[in-house]
C-alpha positions as a printed Julia matrix, in Angstrom:
668×3 Matrix{Float64}:
  0.0    0.0     0.0
  1.38   3.45   -0.96
  0.49   6.89    0.32
  0.44   9.97   -1.9
  2.2   12.97   -0.37
  2.63  16.38   -2.07
  5.39  18.88   -1.44
  4.19  22.47   -1.24
  6.39  25.5    -1.91
  7.62  27.5     1.06
  5.41  30.43    1.85
  6.71  33.65    0.32
  7.36  36.67    2.52
  5.58  38.8    -0.05
  1.83  38.66   -0.71
  0.82  37.08   -3.98
  0.69  39.46   -6.93
 -2.66  40.68   -8.14
 -1.92  39.9   -11.78
 -5.45  40.74  -12.87
 -5.1   44.29  -11.54
 -1.61  44.71  -13.0
 -2.42  43.47  -16.51
 -5.04  44.04  -19.15
 -7.41  41.19  -20.03
 -5.39  39.93  -22.98
 -2.12  39.98  -21.06
 -3.75  38.26  -18.08
 -5.12  35.46  -20.27
 -1.64  34.72  -21.62
  0.08  34.99  -18.23
 -2.31  32.52  -16.58
 -2.54  30.09  -19.51
 -2.68  26.44  -18.45
  0.24  24.07  -19.02
  0.93  23.0   -22.59
  1.98  24.98  -25.63
  1.04  28.59  -26.27
  1.76  31.13  -28.98
  1.41  34.74  -27.78
  1.14  37.28  -30.6
  2.12  40.56  -28.96
  1.78  43.57  -31.24
  4.15  46.53  -31.23
  4.08  48.49  -27.97
  1.65  46.05  -26.33
  3.71  45.14  -23.26
  5.39  41.96  -24.48
  8.14  42.04  -21.85
  5.6   42.73  -19.11
  3.58  39.7   -20.19
  6.58  37.4   -20.27
  7.95  38.47  -16.88
  4.54  38.13  -15.25
  4.28  34.65  -16.75
  7.56  33.68  -15.05
  6.37  35.25  -11.78
  3.04  33.41  -12.04
  4.82  30.07  -12.52
  7.06  30.71   -9.51
  4.08  31.68   -7.37
  2.37  28.46   -8.36
  5.13  26.23   -7.11
  7.42  25.81  -10.1
 11.03  25.76   -8.9
 13.27  28.37  -10.58
 15.61  25.62  -11.82
 12.73  24.1   -13.8
 12.2   27.25  -15.88
 14.18  28.02  -19.06
 13.81  31.57  -20.43
 15.39  32.11  -23.87
 16.01  35.58  -25.32
 17.96  37.1   -28.21
 20.1   39.63  -26.34
 21.85  39.65  -22.99
 20.24  43.01  -22.29
 16.75  41.55  -22.75
 17.59  38.61  -20.49
 18.94  40.91  -17.74
 15.94  43.21  -17.96
 13.44  40.37  -17.68
 15.21  38.65  -14.8
 15.48  41.95  -12.92
 11.75  42.54  -13.43
 10.95  39.03  -12.19
 13.07  39.65   -9.09
 11.16  42.86   -8.42
  7.88  40.96   -8.61
  8.59  37.83   -6.55
 10.97  36.94   -3.72
 13.26  34.58   -5.59
 16.94  34.44   -6.46
 16.73  34.8   -10.25
 20.21  33.3   -10.61
 18.52  29.95  -10.04
 16.53  30.37  -13.26
 18.01  29.25  -16.54
 17.71  32.56  -18.35
 19.73  34.02  -21.2
 20.3   34.02  -24.93
 20.19  30.83  -26.97
 23.97  31.1   -27.27
 24.62  31.56  -23.55
 22.37  28.62  -22.67
 24.06  26.57  -25.38
 27.4   27.34  -23.76
 26.13  26.12  -20.35
 24.79  22.92  -21.89
 28.08  22.19  -23.62
 30.07  22.83  -20.41
 27.88  20.23  -18.69
 27.44  17.65  -21.43
 29.97  18.49  -24.16
 32.22  15.54  -23.26
 29.77  13.34  -25.13
 30.83  15.23  -28.29
 34.53  15.15  -27.5
 34.64  18.64  -26.01
 36.63  19.4   -22.89
 34.88  21.44  -20.24
 37.52  24.15  -20.76
 36.85  24.57  -24.49
 37.42  28.06  -25.87
 34.87  30.27  -27.62
 35.96  32.13  -30.75
 34.54  35.63  -30.99
 34.07  37.17  -34.45
 37.65  38.44  -34.59
 39.04  35.08  -33.43
 36.95  33.32  -36.05
 38.29  35.63  -38.74
 41.87  34.97  -37.64
 41.36  31.2   -37.69
 39.74  31.35  -41.12
 42.63  33.5   -42.34
 44.99  30.77  -41.16
 42.94  28.14  -42.97
 42.92  30.2   -46.15
 46.66  30.85  -46.06
 47.37  27.12  -45.53
 45.27  26.05  -48.5
 46.86  25.24  -51.83
 43.81  26.0   -53.96
 43.03  29.36  -55.54
 42.92  31.13  -52.19
 43.82  34.79  -52.44
 42.26  35.41  -55.83
 39.25  37.7   -56.0
 36.95  34.79  -56.8
 37.3   33.27  -53.33
 35.65  35.06  -50.4
 37.85  36.43  -47.67
 37.57  35.28  -44.06
 34.69  37.55  -43.0
 32.49  36.57  -45.93
 33.51  32.91  -45.64
 32.43  32.96  -41.99
 29.09  34.49  -42.95
 28.47  31.76  -45.52
 29.24  29.04  -42.97
 27.06  30.75  -40.35
 24.04  31.02  -42.64
 24.39  27.39  -43.69
 24.49  26.31  -40.04
 21.63  28.48  -38.82
 19.29  27.76  -41.73
 20.28  24.08  -41.91
 20.92  24.47  -45.64
 23.89  23.29  -47.69
 26.75  25.54  -48.69
 25.59  25.28  -52.29
 22.07  26.43  -51.37
 23.46  29.45  -49.5
 25.71  30.42  -52.4
 22.87  30.03  -54.91
 20.5   32.28  -52.94
 22.91  34.82  -51.44
 26.31  34.72  -53.17
 25.8   33.41  -56.73
 29.07  34.99  -57.89
 30.96  32.48  -55.68
 29.26  29.35  -57.06
 32.21  28.53  -59.28
 34.32  28.3   -56.12
 31.89  25.93  -54.36
 34.38  23.05  -54.17
 37.08  25.28  -52.67
 34.65  26.82  -50.17
 33.43  23.42  -48.99
 37.05  22.34  -48.58
 37.7   25.47  -46.51
 34.73  24.62  -44.3
 36.07  21.13  -43.64
 39.52  22.51  -42.79
 37.96  25.11  -40.52
 36.0   22.44  -38.65
 39.18  20.39  -38.25
 41.05  23.4   -36.89
 38.35  24.02  -34.29
 38.45  20.41  -33.16
 42.25  20.46  -32.95
 42.23  23.61  -30.83
 39.24  22.6   -28.68
 37.42  25.73  -29.82
 33.86  26.53  -30.85
 32.43  29.58  -32.6
 29.1   31.29  -31.91
 27.25  29.12  -34.41
 28.58  25.98  -32.71
 26.91  27.14  -29.49
 23.63  26.42  -31.29
 24.61  23.58  -33.62
 26.51  21.4   -31.12
 23.74  21.3   -28.47
 21.31  20.23  -31.2
 23.75  17.5   -32.21
 23.87  16.52  -28.53
 20.06  16.28  -28.46
 19.98  14.17  -31.64
 22.86  11.81  -30.9
 22.5   11.32  -27.13
 18.85  10.66  -26.21
 19.72  10.1   -22.54
 21.06  13.65  -22.29
 17.95  14.98  -24.01
 15.7   13.07  -21.62
 17.57  14.53  -18.64
 17.12  18.06  -19.99
 13.43  17.54  -20.76
 12.91  16.44  -17.18
 14.86  19.43  -15.88
 13.15  22.15  -17.94
  9.5   21.8   -17.08
  8.58  25.16  -18.61
 10.34  26.77  -21.59
  9.62  30.4   -22.52
 10.94  32.18  -25.62
 11.09  35.9   -26.36
 11.0   37.39  -29.91
 10.07  34.05  -31.47
  9.66  35.64  -34.91
 13.45  36.08  -34.99
 14.2   32.36  -34.59
 16.17  30.55  -37.28
 15.61  26.92  -38.27
 18.35  25.76  -35.91
 16.71  27.43  -32.9
 13.3   26.02  -33.75
 14.86  22.55  -33.9
 16.33  23.22  -30.44
 12.85  23.88  -29.1
 11.3   20.93  -30.9
 13.79  18.58  -29.23
 13.86  20.21  -25.79
 10.1   20.52  -25.43
  8.93  17.5   -27.36
  5.34  17.13  -28.59
  3.74  17.42  -25.12
  6.03  19.71  -23.13
  5.25  23.15  -21.74
  6.28  25.89  -24.17
  5.25  29.53  -24.44
  6.67  31.66  -27.24
  6.03  35.38  -27.51
  6.49  37.31  -30.73
  4.96  39.35  -33.52
  4.85  38.07  -37.07
  4.4   41.69  -38.22
  7.9   42.47  -36.93
  9.72  39.56  -38.59
 12.38  41.49  -40.54
 15.59  39.47  -40.23
 15.44  36.85  -43.0
 18.92  37.96  -44.06
 20.15  36.59  -40.72
 18.34  33.3   -41.26
 15.07  34.06  -39.42
 11.89  32.79  -41.09
  8.43  34.24  -40.5
  6.96  30.82  -41.37
  8.05  29.55  -37.95
  5.54  31.78  -36.2
  2.88  31.52  -38.92
  3.06  27.72  -38.91
  3.59  27.23  -35.18
  0.6   24.89  -35.05
  2.27  22.46  -37.45
  4.83  21.51  -34.82
  2.52  21.92  -31.82
 -1.06  21.26  -32.99
 -2.5   21.58  -29.49
 -1.07  25.07  -28.96
 -3.35  27.85  -27.76
 -3.02  31.23  -29.48
 -3.28  34.49  -27.49
 -3.31  37.96  -29.04
 -2.28  41.13  -27.23
 -3.46  44.1   -29.29
 -3.64  47.08  -26.91
 -0.8   49.46  -27.75
  0.55  51.72  -25.0
  3.06  53.59  -27.18
  1.52  55.42  -30.12
 -1.35  57.79  -30.75
 -4.38  56.38  -32.65
 -3.45  58.25  -35.84
 -0.13  56.41  -36.11
 -1.7   53.04  -35.31
 -4.45  53.51  -37.9
 -1.78  53.93  -40.58
  0.26  50.98  -39.3
 -2.8   48.7   -39.21
 -3.81  49.71  -42.75
 -0.33  49.05  -44.07
  0.29  45.62  -42.54
 -3.23  44.49  -43.56
 -1.9   44.33  -47.15
  0.25  41.31  -46.25
 -1.25  37.93  -47.08
  0.98  35.92  -44.77
  0.15  37.06  -41.26
 -1.73  36.37  -38.05
 -4.68  38.81  -38.36
 -4.8   41.4   -35.58
 -5.45  45.1   -35.1
 -3.59  47.31  -32.68
 -5.78  49.56  -30.54
 -4.4   52.64  -28.84
 -4.59  53.03  -25.09
 -3.73  56.72  -25.6
 -6.07  59.47  -26.75
 -5.94  61.06  -30.19
 -3.17  63.55  -30.96
 -5.25  65.5   -33.42
 -2.62  65.48  -36.18
 -2.38  62.85  -38.9
  1.0   61.49  -40.0
  2.52  63.97  -42.46
  3.22  62.94  -46.06
  5.94  65.18  -47.49
  7.03  65.09  -51.14
 10.42  66.73  -51.82
 12.21  67.51  -55.07
 15.25  65.32  -54.37
 17.52  64.03  -51.62
 18.98  67.46  -50.92
 15.54  69.03  -50.48
 14.52  66.11  -48.28
 17.56  66.66  -46.07
 16.83  70.4   -45.87
 13.21  69.77  -44.83
 14.09  67.24  -42.14
 16.85  69.43  -40.71
 14.67  72.55  -40.69
 11.74  70.72  -39.08
 14.02  69.19  -36.44
 15.25  72.68  -35.62
 11.7   74.04  -35.34
 10.57  71.21  -33.07
 13.6   71.81  -30.86
 13.55  75.61  -30.76
  9.83  76.39  -31.02
  8.21  73.38  -29.36
 10.84  72.48  -26.8
 11.54  68.96  -28.04
 14.85  67.56  -26.89
 17.09  66.44  -29.73
 16.99  62.95  -28.23
 13.19  62.89  -28.61
 13.59  62.73  -32.38
 14.85  60.09  -34.81
 15.3   59.74  -38.56
 14.84  56.22  -39.94
 15.76  54.86  -43.37
 15.97  51.6   -45.3
 19.67  51.76  -46.22
 22.6   53.62  -44.71
 23.36  55.61  -47.86
 19.9   57.23  -47.68
 21.25  59.31  -44.79
 24.27  60.79  -46.6
 22.66  64.07  -47.67
 21.05  64.41  -44.24
 24.35  63.94  -42.42
 25.8   66.77  -44.49
 22.81  69.03  -43.82
 22.76  68.39  -40.08
 26.48  69.05  -39.89
 26.09  72.32  -41.8
 23.31  73.47  -39.45
 25.09  72.41  -36.26
 22.39  69.92  -35.24
 23.91  67.21  -33.04
 23.27  63.64  -34.16
 24.46  60.1   -33.65
 24.3   57.22  -36.08
 23.26  53.81  -34.82
 23.27  52.22  -38.29
 27.05  52.32  -38.55
 29.87  54.79  -39.06
 29.26  58.2   -40.54
 28.93  57.8   -44.27
 32.31  59.28  -45.15
 34.15  57.29  -42.46
 33.19  53.87  -43.83
 35.98  51.58  -45.02
 34.76  51.23  -48.59
 34.41  55.0   -49.03
 37.93  55.54  -47.68
 39.29  52.72  -49.87
 37.99  54.3   -53.07
 39.1   57.75  -51.91
 42.64  56.39  -51.43
 42.95  55.82  -55.21
 41.75  59.35  -55.89
 44.06  60.92  -53.31
 47.08  59.12  -54.67
 46.2   59.97  -58.27
 46.45  63.69  -57.51
 49.23  63.54  -54.9
 52.02  61.03  -55.52
 53.52  61.84  -52.07
 50.47  60.52  -50.17
 52.02  57.54  -48.38
 48.93  56.71  -46.31
 46.73  56.48  -49.41
 49.32  54.46  -51.31
 49.64  51.89  -48.52
 45.87  51.6   -48.11
 45.38  51.25  -51.85
 48.0   48.57  -52.54
 46.95  46.46  -49.57
 43.62  45.9   -51.33
 45.5   43.68  -53.78
 45.37  40.02  -52.67
 48.81  38.78  -51.73
 50.14  42.19  -50.66
 50.46  42.55  -46.9
 52.0   45.29  -44.72
 55.58  44.21  -45.48
 55.12  44.08  -49.24
 53.24  47.38  -49.21
 56.11  49.12  -47.4
 58.64  47.75  -49.92
 56.5   48.97  -52.81
 56.31  52.43  -51.25
 60.1   52.5   -50.99
 60.34  51.57  -54.66
 57.76  54.19  -55.62
 59.69  56.96  -53.86
 62.62  56.28  -56.21
 60.55  57.12  -59.28
 61.95  60.36  -60.77
 58.91  61.84  -62.48
 55.8   59.93  -61.47
 52.63  60.5   -63.49
 50.1   62.69  -61.74
 48.0   65.74  -62.45
 50.27  68.13  -64.33
 52.75  65.46  -65.53
 52.57  63.29  -68.65
 52.98  59.51  -68.68
 51.07  56.65  -67.12
 51.13  54.95  -63.74
 51.43  51.5   -65.29
 54.8   52.27  -66.94
 56.28  52.72  -63.45
 54.22  50.31  -61.39
 54.2   47.2   -63.58
 58.0   46.61  -63.49
 57.96  46.6   -59.66
 58.43  43.3   -57.86
 55.25  41.95  -56.24
 54.4   38.49  -54.84
 53.39  36.02  -57.55
 49.76  35.71  -56.46
 49.48  39.51  -56.41
 50.58  39.98  -60.02
 47.14  39.94  -61.66
 45.63  42.29  -59.07
 48.66  44.6   -59.29
 48.26  44.94  -63.05
 44.59  45.8   -62.66
 45.43  48.43  -60.03
 48.02  50.03  -62.3
 45.69  50.18  -65.31
 42.9   51.58  -63.15
 45.18  54.4   -61.97
 45.96  55.13  -65.63
 42.26  55.88  -66.15
 42.21  58.48  -63.37
 44.8   60.85  -64.86
 44.76  61.36  -68.62
 47.44  63.45  -70.31
 48.43  64.99  -67.0
 44.87  65.98  -66.05
 42.76  64.31  -63.37
 39.34  63.28  -64.66
 36.14  64.38  -62.88
 35.59  62.95  -59.37
 32.43  61.06  -60.4
 34.25  59.37  -63.29
 37.15  58.55  -60.95
 34.87  56.78  -58.49
 33.24  54.72  -61.21
 36.59  53.75  -62.74
 37.91  52.54  -59.37
 34.74  50.61  -58.55
 34.46  48.94  -61.96
 38.19  48.34  -62.39
 39.15  47.05  -58.95
 36.78  47.57  -56.09
 33.61  45.71  -57.05
 35.37  42.33  -57.06
 37.29  43.22  -53.91
 34.12  44.23  -52.05
 32.36  41.0   -52.98
 35.2   38.94  -51.59
 35.78  41.12  -48.52
 32.37  42.27  -47.23
 29.3   40.23  -46.41
 27.09  43.24  -47.33
 28.84  44.03  -50.62
 25.6   45.05  -52.38
 24.85  47.68  -49.74
 28.37  49.04  -50.04
 27.99  49.22  -53.82
 24.9   51.38  -53.3
 26.9   53.62  -50.97
 29.53  54.1   -53.69
 26.86  54.84  -56.3
 25.55  57.52  -53.94
 29.09  58.84  -53.45
 29.48  59.12  -57.24
 26.2   61.05  -57.42
 27.36  63.37  -54.63
 30.65  63.95  -56.46
 28.79  65.41  -59.46
 28.72  68.69  -57.56
 32.5   68.98  -57.97
 34.61  69.35  -61.09
 37.87  69.64  -59.17
 39.09  66.43  -57.48
 41.19  68.09  -54.72
 38.16  70.17  -53.68
 35.98  67.05  -53.55
 38.57  65.17  -51.48
 38.88  68.12  -49.11
 35.12  68.0   -48.53
 35.33  64.27  -47.83
 37.97  64.84  -45.17
 36.05  67.68  -43.55
 32.79  65.72  -43.44
 34.39  62.6   -41.98
 36.29  64.45  -39.26
 33.67  66.91  -38.01
 32.42  66.75  -34.42
 28.65  66.78  -33.95
 28.93  68.11  -30.42
 27.46  65.02  -28.79
 28.52  64.02  -25.32
 30.62  60.87  -25.02
 28.7   59.73  -21.96
 26.41  56.85  -22.89
 22.77  57.5   -22.12
 23.2   61.24  -21.51
 23.52  62.47  -25.1
 20.94  64.97  -26.28
 21.3   64.17  -29.98
 19.05  63.26  -32.89
 19.21  59.55  -33.69
 19.87  58.44  -37.26
 19.15  54.75  -37.67
 18.29  52.09  -40.17
 14.78  50.72  -39.74
 16.22  47.31  -38.9
 18.24  48.63  -35.99
 15.35  50.75  -34.7
 13.28  47.68  -33.86
 12.52  47.64  -30.14
 13.1   51.41  -29.8
 10.72  54.37  -29.79
 10.75  58.17  -29.99
  8.12  60.92  -29.63
  8.93  62.15  -33.15
 10.0   59.98  -36.1
 10.96  61.0   -39.63
 10.97  58.19  -42.21
 12.91  59.22  -45.31
 13.46  58.03  -48.89
 10.06  56.34  -49.06
 10.15  55.83  -52.83
  9.79  52.77  -55.06
 13.18  51.1   -55.42
 14.46  52.67  -52.23
 11.87  51.51  -49.7
 10.82  48.91  -50.73
 14.25  48.01  -52.04
 14.43  47.43  -55.79
 15.72  43.86  -55.32
 12.46  42.66  -53.71
  9.9   44.13  -56.07
  9.37  40.89  -58.01
  9.38  38.51  -55.03
  6.17  38.39  -52.99
  7.72  36.92  -49.83
 10.52  39.5   -49.78
  8.07  42.3   -50.51
  5.95  41.26  -47.53
  9.05  41.41  -45.33
  9.73  44.92  -46.62
  6.17  45.86  -45.67
  6.79  44.45  -42.18
  9.89  46.64  -42.02
  7.75  49.63  -42.96
  5.32  48.65  -40.2
  8.21  48.54  -37.71
  9.25  52.01  -38.9
  5.77  53.46  -38.37
  5.31  51.95  -34.93
  8.49  53.53  -33.57
  6.65  56.89  -33.36
  4.81  57.86  -30.2
  3.38  61.29  -31.08
  4.42  62.62  -34.49
  5.31  60.87  -37.74
  6.69  62.39  -40.96
  6.86  60.31  -44.15
  9.21  61.86  -46.7
  9.79  60.83  -50.31
 12.03  62.43  -52.96
 10.67  62.88  -56.48
 14.0   62.62  -58.32
 16.88  60.18  -58.02
 20.23  61.67  -59.11
 22.06  58.36  -58.65
 21.42  56.98  -62.08
 24.34  56.94  -64.52
 21.9   57.88  -67.28
 20.64  61.02  -65.56
 17.94  61.92  -63.06
 15.11  59.43  -62.74
 11.6   60.32  -61.61
 10.65  58.39  -58.47
  7.19  57.23  -57.52
  6.12  57.27  -53.86
  6.59  53.94  -52.12
  3.77  51.49  -52.75
  3.49  51.28  -48.97
  2.23  54.87  -49.05
  0.07  54.49  -52.14
 -1.75  51.33  -51.01
 -3.29  52.86  -47.85
 -6.17  55.3   -47.72
 -4.86  58.81  -48.2
 -7.41  59.96  -45.61
 -4.98  58.58  -43.01
 -2.32  61.12  -44.07
 -1.91  64.88  -44.12
 -0.13  66.09  -47.26
  2.41  68.86  -46.81
  3.14  71.07  -49.81
  6.74  72.25  -49.7
  7.76  75.41  -51.52
 11.24  76.96  -51.8
 11.97  80.15  -49.85
 12.37  82.19  -53.04
């Protein structure tokens, strides 16, 4: 005969939380959901973090031991914030919870169980720079065509391997979809991947992708370990589920099993990271893996005024692939519709945004930090950076370096600087090191040889660069690239006269830099767009030294922002991707024209176009009080002359009654 005896949790010193009073009805329903699987669709600004932390608190209050809860996030900051909120709600030591990013939890699992895969407990973790160094070593050891432009360099190679791992696709599939210009090197790239894996095993090292891939291998190959973990993690909670890649979803499928307790929180309308390997289908088809899952929707928005939400709802409704929902504002109406502002071109757009920022600051008392300018691609902000600098408006860029400080802009400028000043050692060294096979030592020797040239070709002197450069001694594998560099320089100075800056940029890009960028940078297409924009900007200048002087001044100027993090009163300039999760009282969205936003590459692909629309939705829902939608009417980038631009389809497809049109006229 056996007696049943239940263990009850120790009584807390704090009274139980009144979750119903602290949450709205939709949040409360999700927080108190019964055991099993649940998908929580939490719209923008609807209190997603609040819901998730209250769910953890509710589990703890109902007797679930902290050690039995696994909370997975995408950033360390999000994990810290949620655990701190949990600790403020319930009397528990949050260090007992398993909370953190997928990668940090993967690291803990491998420290505990990695021996089953041949890993020592003291294995090392390669950060991105370490990974690049190890791949460089692998590339330099190889006997194949490593070092030519057709093989990707370490950073791009690492990106290819990472995407293959996270999407669970083959190298060939990744190259076909993302890097078709490297398909002819498929065999070499696969050989590099095998050598890289061998190197990691030899050095008892793992990279960030291994922190996801190796635990999954552990789950698949060692069922006893998986069973132990399933018993340990009674409840699994996941933040930002729409950002999960195939590898992370497989993690969850194994850890939770078909009948475990899983709650994922996310928003299909904010799935914008397919280029990282995330797939919106994971949240749309959640029921395929967990057919018994309950679906909860949280649609009350605490961030934006109704006028902004009405526009956001109308826009995202155009997507076919979505979980239907409609955000409702908790706030009262602002009285002003989002502004739709058509401008002549990028310069006029920059002038409008800068002037309006100044008015909001001076006349309406808005802090600079209350305002942000969002855009689809970094180069869209170039004209604005110049205008803000000219007007003394302080700003910071979260989408990367200032336009003129970026590596690819400085690389191309190095050719131009050297073409007009043969004494420019810094530009010479930067320029020649772009040639594969020429390192710091070889570059210094070439500079020494160049200084011995009696009458080098340059502006004001006859002759060609190639007649002096080609006879110089360079490493064997650098010979082809060296010849191309020399002939490209010949194009920049003709009969002793430097050609126009715009023509210079295009000669450098087409002659040398396009192939280099593809092999060097994982976002080569974006950098190509930057250089096209630079060439368009250069049309203002006939004199190359004057243009180069402007470049130097614009890259070195101080915006006046304070170096103290968190205390800077500056306007934020950000890509729409990096603005996700942030908010401002006033938001300007710029370059909202067909081919710019949405990007021209997605116009013929329905799935990609829907992701662009989700990105537009994210852009709109960053605004709390005021929203300005700006679109230029002319594009001066084209090599065939100005092109008339149509407003973004994302603007045209919504009711114009949701917008207030501003008619802009010049001061004269």
